[in-house]
C-alpha positions in Angstrom: -7.7 -5.4 8.6 -9.2 -7.5 5.9 -9.5 -6.5 2.2 -11.9 -7.8 -0.4 -9.1 -10.2 -1.5 -8.9 -12.0 1.9 -10.6 -15.4 1.9 -12.6 -16.8 4.8 -9.4 -18.2 6.4 -7.7 -14.7 6.3 -5.3 -15.6 3.5 -4.6 -12.8 0.9 -5.7 -14.0 -2.6 -4.9 -11.0 -4.8 -5.2 -12.0 -8.5 -2.4 -9.8 -9.8 1.4 -9.7 -9.2 3.2 -6.4 -9.3 6.3 -6.2 -11.6 9.5 -4.0 -11.5 9.3 -1.7 -8.5 5.5 -1.3 -8.5 3.2 -1.8 -5.5 -0.6 -2.4 -5.4 -2.3 -0.9 -2.3 -5.9 -1.1 -1.1 -6.6 2.4 0.4 -8.0 2.5 3.9 -9.0 5.6 5.9 -6.1 7.4 7.6 -6.6 6.8 11.3 -6.9 9.8 13.6 -4.1 8.5 15.8 -1.3 6.0 15.6 -0.4 4.3 18.9 2.3 1.7 19.7 4.1 0.7 22.8 6.8 3.2 21.9 5.1 6.3 20.7 1.9 8.1 19.6 1.4 10.1 16.5 -1.7 12.3 16.0 -2.7 14.6 13.1 -5.0 17.5 14.2 -8.2 17.7 12.1 -7.4 21.3 10.9 -4.2 20.0 9.2 -5.5 16.7 7.8 -6.4 18.3 4.4 -2.7 19.3 4.0 -1.4 15.9 4.9 0.3 14.3 1.8 0.1 10.6 2.9 -2.6 8.1 3.1 -2.8 4.5 4.5 -3.7 1.2 3.0 -3.0 -2.5 2.8 -0.2 -3.7 0.6 -1.6 -6.2 -1.9 1.5 -6.9 -4.0 5.0 -5.5 -4.5 7.4 -6.2 -7.3 11.0 -7.5 -6.9 12.8 -4.4 -8.1 14.3 -3.1 -11.4 17.5 -2.7 -13.4 19.0 0.6 -14.3 20.2 1.2 -17.9 23.7 0.6 -16.6 22.7 -2.9 -15.4 22.7 -2.1 -11.7 19.9 -4.0 -9.8 17.7 -2.1 -7.3 15.6 -4.5 -5.2 12.5 -3.3 -3.4 12.6 -3.2 0.4 12.5 -6.5 2.2 10.3 -4.9 4.8 7.4 -4.6 2.3 5.3 -7.8 2.2 1.8 -8.3 1.1 -0.7 -7.8 3.8 1.2 -5.2 5.8 -0.4 -1.8 6.5 1.5 1.0 4.9 1.5 4.8 4.4 1.9 6.0 0.9 2.1 9.3 -1.0 -1.5 10.2 -1.8 -0.5 12.4 -4.7 0.3 9.3 -6.8 -1.8 9.6 -9.9 -2.5 5.9 -10.7 -5.7 4.4 -9.6 -7.2 1.2 -11.1 -10.1 -1.1 -10.4 -9.8 -4.8 -9.6 -12.5 -7.3 -9.0 -12.6 -8.7 -5.4 -13.4 -12.2 -4.4 -17.0 -11.2 -4.1 -17.2 -10.1 -7.7 -17.5 -6.4 -7.0 -15.0 -3.9 -8.4 -12.7 -2.1 -6.0 -10.4 0.9 -6.5 -6.8 0.3 -5.6 -3.6 2.5 -6.0 -0.6 1.5 -8.1 2.6 3.3 -7.2 6.3 2.8 -7.2 7.7 1.3 -4.0 9.5 4.6 -3.2 6.1 6.2 -2.9 5.5 3.9 0.2 6.4 6.2 3.1 6.4 3.7 5.9 5.1 0.5 7.4 2.5 1.0 10.2 
């Protein structure tokens, strides 16, 4: 799926770079059903309002962070810009960023630990 930051050749041109353990995600509607060659996952409509995750396209992810003790905690090597992810929708940070077309779009900023999985 393309975002407002994909150019005509399909390359992701997001203007900001996440720092520390942060991730920028462009929210997309949660699909009714996930299917792969291995499994299928479906959320019944009556339970969708209780579901605590949402999906989106990862735009940028930071390299990690240092604890006060000096221990390095890198972000997951499985997270790369452009992949579709599920994230915790209770994350409070929402910001707007201009797309390549000049319009403002709402994105989610969260810690990489709030990313629940790669779809």
